[in-house]
Steps between C-alpha positions, in 0.01 A plus 500: 500500500579114462144410591375747233728338238376158584135598479569665150616172365253279668265329232130427558400143568378300195228243529494186277193276466628166377788281614564327158817544292424842375396632850813356667734639224334847519544490876860413486575773251314756712675384820847543323394856393425594870108460506342337799279213360190347642336201339120436522420131499190282550707281722790709656625210717578283197689771308847367556666581158487879538827700469684574818400831659137508372206470740183302424141570627146426397362714215324744725784548746750552207279762355532719800877528455526642150349731252623302193394149460626274227252230409710209378212244457317366202152634410343168604599581859366857525207376712648634829514855366137620539516423881796741524331781296476744798854442609617571149337849494749753358775237469705424187422144387750378232389224292793295354290205364507343154272241339564173325384622157437829337152660550405227745244713673245767371693770699858528618592363842573853623155622397334206662709567820388868494141365514567279797679780690334819377653706794859407397717672249583211262829514298600235245874452505792252539315239297768508220779431746566138583603359850833403332560868407434615841749249651778532242490884497479740206845395362362162392141577394261769371472791733198660343172519715173603324262685738141607444222640724238778534652666794815688408637528866454129545685432181790724609526316824528168310753644257703633790516144639599363168793757472608434854560125422686571176225472246396740232114589517313605194163664544245349263202715589174413657372168622348432152852410395509210744355257250780576257764473785357159595510363148857622451684228691294234317614604165754254329742697288232729345741686285670186381192307381487652147871466429508146636193415284661650186835331568331160557285534181809597289702221642240235426445626147875500418546170670231339275632686194861389560404141580324480160759656293814371680400158644196360313601625165837320474345184626212510240720601208830312564406259791755686711458486873608828662265491794793578734476856366206537744741553787730772374452605138122551496501704830788713358281581209210601730690717751658756264178544292271542804757736660509716188125524460453572877756781476324639201168487685654723769543777244195439272228644735704829534521522110122425468424764767707758307305428180169516691589844633605618159152382355311668792703807518501507873646331802184563718308191402529155650660223317298179453497282806702220326768748426507638843533150640780413248702819575481429889661159462783605269756472781387146564512414131852623476625301798334184361679564172813540679460158667444338164808679367705350801375160409601550138855602602533201728376250242719659232807473734449122549442425140852396410512249797210300359580142387327544167691814415847348595411181305418710195827702527715181552327333215561792275872492584515124435320549169745769383797285594372211302440718202821692550317827487546821690212731549603854418392776729208709378533873547125548461414237755774630736344845481149359539589304810696775666244753426228277630676447831605869537150626440377239756740600768440874455123439502511286818718749688258778429210243586658443848539884543120550433429229752729651764353851443146367546581391861341742756830546686669609180216694334464714822855604477473661158296786381221481253699610203778243574236221555323592168824511308588151609159347472394662178794604296733211596189272497448563139875455432461159676208411290689602188817297594280195594315516157826542317645204699206291372525632146879411489412158637248456211730662238386367163298203636175675400603468145565125501200286418637202699449706818124509449401165630147412382486859382553636849763780551789453734421570878712821523284667239196488709696644797599804287167606380385711810848650572534618137145646516586691829836635343333616188227674694753657734698624196188682376450653848850647515468675172559881593152622398313211666713504811432881534129451473502224775710723720245787461210266587679365804564862618123560497428624145161388356398496140127554578570787729726675246228448226251656735717804561592554127150440384602173309695722235750306294780747549517424892819323591 
């Protein structure tokens, strides 16, 4: 009985071609999971860095020991494969290679490999897992393994190996998907490019605008040098405005999509590509907006410690003492300042809540209704509070002609345009009759279908 139990838990030998970083890391992980590992090398005698417990043979000898072969070499070194074609007959050949750039070759490495070894069952997999991830374990790296291939049985064998070493395999279909899998690790923040580009563009625009109105204007008009504002004051005008605009851009595509569905009278038509791309990066837009909000809070916190601010306060006190005057407290100003900070703190608290909820570990712990309530309902509340925060900051400045330097409006006014548009459009969408129509459309109702059934009669509702 003991012998039967031992055989039941005995794992098949795994062969690895390639003794580089990835091959050694994979071999170490397989050995820890109970797999016998055999390496195939061009020069077995010089392979001294292999993990303890693994055997090393020539390519031909190593092939005889296993039905699953991991090919951990670059495409440029596939030249030895054709000579082993007969020995690979019916065996599973797992291609783990990647390229130096996207679409480097006309076909994927896996498809090219299937041409070199037509008798083997080629499977693409493990190319999205790094050597570091294999060494550190799934607790310190991504555990997803993408697998594709034309033979389902071979794919299942490779996926079983992935599960056995603590990874999560995901079937991506036939070998035609190999090109996409090989391009995936070469992508650099694909979902973050648009948010970063928008944030960078807005930052540059607001920086130039603030420099013109807050630094250059005083120097030209009054010969007053306030260039030191470039370090703290100017950035602290940029961060809140960019953050507010980015937050509004998170919700603007959803509003636009709702109006498009209302116009079309159906949800069964694709949105424009630009809107699809915009909606897919809303999470990233929100997180970048949160980063700018953090910077705004930090810069605002240190404002009282600045030398210029302390000098202005002290100078004001000295001036009052000389003139024997006492400045009376202003109830309006007190309300304005307290309301400004209260709205800011509440908005920032909800901002952080939105950011935390967007984390996978948190979002996976809540159901869809809870996630939607936080991201949508509380999201609009956050946008409203942030916009009110900016409005209280501006107060009546938009009515003061001296604020319009060279005819240009104050910076905060530009930052409020898009948020106010989003809030007005959302207000229209939550009108009961409009909201009811959107709900019907999203439940599958179609205007054209109903017109067809009713014969386009005006009394059809």
